[in-house]
Every structure is written in C-alpha cells, then in structure tokens.
C-alpha positions, 0 to 999 in steps of 0.5 A: 782170475786165478781159481786158487784165491786165498779166502775165496776160490775163483768160482765164488769170486766169479759168482759174486761178480756175476750177482752184482749188476755193476760187474756182471758183464765184465769178462773173466778168464779162469787161470789155474795151474791145477785144472785138468782138461776134463775140468774145462767144461765145468769152468766154462759152465760156471760162467768164466769167459775163457780158460787158461792154464799156467804157465801162461803163454804170454802171446796167446794170453794177450790174444785172448784178452784182446778178443775179450776187449773187442767183444765187449766193445762191439757189445756196447758200441764202443770202438 
C-alpha cells in the first residue's frame, strides 16, 4: 500500500483495515518514495508487515510478497 494516497494516507487506510475483522489479517506492505530510513520503525510499528521504497526492485518485491503469502498459508493451514 502506498503511503501517499489521495484522500487518506496509508497509515489511516491500514488502521481501517486492521479495525475490521474481515480484513485485519491481510498482510500489508508499505510502499513509498518519500520515507527516510529513520521512518522504517514508525512504519512497522504502525502495523505494516513490510516496507519497500520506490523505485521498487521487482525481484526483491516479488520475494517479499511470496514470503507474506507463504506465512499466511502456514498460519491458516492452507498450502
């Protein structure tokens, strides 16, 4: 999820997802071009499952997505 969304920033959008039982367990990776390295702890503390800066290195990003999907499958017993 991009942190710079129109009308609602990524932090507020994540809070809304986490507040809803139907969406609270969905893994969400923060994506931003403007975050500095000192903001990473704040982003993760907000509840994001990962953090990626732009431009996105595609292979690295796909690996992170795969890891998130694998973790979700393990947690739910789905393979």
